[in-house]
C-alpha positions as CSV (number, residue, x, y, z in Angstrom):
1,X,84.8,-40.0,88.9
2,X,82.7,-40.7,85.5
3,X,79.5,-41.9,85.1
4,X,77.2,-43.2,82.6
5,X,73.3,-43.3,82.9
6,X,71.1,-45.3,80.1
7,X,66.9,-45.7,80.2
8,X,64.5,-47.4,77.7
9,X,62.0,-45.0,75.9
10,X,59.1,-47.4,75.9
11,X,57.1,-47.1,73.0
12,X,53.9,-45.6,74.7
13,X,56.7,-42.9,76.4
14,X,57.8,-39.7,75.4
15,X,61.2,-39.2,74.7
16,X,61.3,-35.5,75.9
17,X,59.3,-37.1,79.3
18,X,62.1,-39.3,80.0
19,X,64.8,-37.2,79.5
20,X,63.2,-34.9,81.9
21,X,63.2,-38.1,84.4
22,X,66.6,-38.1,83.7
23,X,68.0,-34.9,84.5
24,X,65.8,-34.7,87.8
25,X,68.2,-37.1,88.6
26,X,71.2,-36.5,87.0
27,X,73.4,-33.5,85.5
28,X,75.3,-35.1,82.3
29,X,77.6,-33.7,80.5
30,X,76.6,-34.9,77.3
31,X,73.0,-36.7,76.3
32,X,72.1,-38.6,73.4
33,X,69.0,-40.8,71.9
34,X,70.7,-43.9,70.8
35,X,68.5,-47.0,68.6
36,X,69.7,-50.5,69.0
37,X,67.0,-52.6,67.3
38,X,63.7,-51.7,68.0
39,X,65.1,-50.2,71.3
40,X,65.4,-46.6,71.9
41,X,68.1,-45.3,74.6
42,X,68.9,-42.1,76.2
43,X,72.3,-42.6,77.1
44,X,74.1,-39.8,79.3
45,X,77.6,-39.2,80.7
46,X,78.9,-37.0,83.4
47,X,81.8,-36.1,85.2
48,X,82.3,-35.2,89.1
49,X,80.2,-34.6,92.2
50,X,78.3,-32.4,90.0
51,X,76.7,-35.0,87.6
52,X,75.0,-36.5,91.1
53,X,74.1,-33.4,92.8
54,X,70.8,-33.6,91.6
55,X,70.3,-37.2,93.3
56,X,72.7,-35.9,96.2
57,X,69.9,-33.4,97.2
58,X,67.3,-35.3,96.4
59,X,68.7,-38.2,99.1
60,X,69.4,-35.4,101.5
61,X,65.6,-33.4,100.7
62,X,64.1,-37.1,101.5
63,X,65.8,-38.5,104.6
64,X,66.9,-41.7,102.7
65,X,70.6,-41.6,104.0
66,X,70.3,-44.8,105.6
67,X,68.4,-47.0,102.8
68,X,70.5,-45.2,100.4
69,X,73.7,-46.1,101.7
70,X,72.3,-49.4,102.2
71,X,71.7,-49.9,98.7
72,X,73.9,-48.3,97.1
73,X,76.6,-49.9,99.2
74,X,75.2,-53.6,98.2
75,X,75.5,-51.7,94.1
76,X,80.1,-52.1,94.1
77,X,80.0,-54.0,91.4
78,X,83.9,-54.5,91.1
79,X,87.0,-51.8,92.0
80,X,85.8,-48.4,92.4
81,X,83.0,-50.0,89.9
82,X,78.7,-49.0,91.4
83,X,75.6,-50.3,89.4
84,X,72.2,-48.9,90.5
85,X,69.2,-48.3,89.2
86,X,66.0,-45.5,90.1
87,X,62.5,-45.7,89.0
88,X,62.0,-43.7,85.9
89,X,58.7,-42.1,87.3
90,X,59.9,-41.5,90.7
91,X,62.2,-40.0,89.3
92,X,60.2,-37.3,86.5
93,X,58.6,-36.1,89.6
94,X,61.9,-35.6,91.4
95,X,61.8,-38.0,93.9
96,X,64.4,-40.7,94.3
97,X,63.2,-44.7,94.9
98,X,66.3,-46.9,94.1
99,X,64.8,-50.4,92.4
100,X,66.3,-53.4,93.6
101,X,64.2,-56.3,92.1
102,X,64.3,-56.2,87.7
103,X,60.9,-55.6,87.6
104,X,60.5,-53.7,90.4
105,X,59.4,-50.3,87.4
106,X,57.4,-51.9,84.9
107,X,58.4,-49.1,82.4
108,X,61.5,-49.4,82.7
109,X,64.4,-47.8,85.6
110,X,67.3,-45.4,84.9
111,X,70.4,-47.8,85.1
112,X,73.7,-45.3,86.5
113,X,76.9,-46.8,86.3
114,X,79.9,-45.1,88.1
115,X,83.6,-45.2,88.1
116,X,85.6,-43.9,91.4
117,X,88.8,-44.0,92.4
118,X,87.6,-44.0,95.8
119,X,84.1,-46.1,96.5
120,X,83.7,-45.1,100.1
121,X,84.6,-41.7,99.5
122,X,81.3,-41.6,96.7
123,X,79.2,-43.6,99.8
124,X,80.3,-41.1,102.6
125,X,79.2,-37.6,100.6
126,X,76.6,-38.7,98.5
127,X,74.1,-41.2,101.4
128,X,76.6,-40.3,104.9
129,X,75.9,-42.1,107.6
130,X,73.9,-41.1,110.3
131,X,73.9,-41.9,113.7
132,X,70.0,-41.6,115.9
133,X,69.1,-39.3,111.7
134,X,71.9,-37.1,112.5
135,X,74.6,-36.7,109.7
136,X,77.4,-38.5,111.3
137,X,80.3,-38.3,108.5
138,X,80.2,-36.2,105.3
139,X,82.8,-36.5,103.0
140,X,84.1,-34.4,100.8
141,X,83.2,-34.5,97.2
142,X,84.8,-38.3,95.2
143,X,87.2,-37.1,92.3
């Protein structure tokens, strides 16, 4: 599994705080700051389940398995690809709030692109199905 997370640093934002928000929900192998025209972006690249351990832990801690699974299932962008967004301000305080509308996050979201050999396995691991509030099936970590 490979993943990329991209977040824009707006002119009124502190770069270190934006990085902290990203690192609260993602564990990258490398992180870099890019200038693209008048935009500044923080780009993080990660691989394997460890990259999403913080996001998974937050989903489990918050007990939002069902809503997370629903949003992630709708974010399937093709064979083995997912693309989803998380609210940057919520991530800063260690909370996961998925962004489902383009202007829902006023300071811009953290955008994730995930490439995996088995999307269902990823979903079963990060946000397993529940039945009456209990985990029904927890899948193994994706490759």
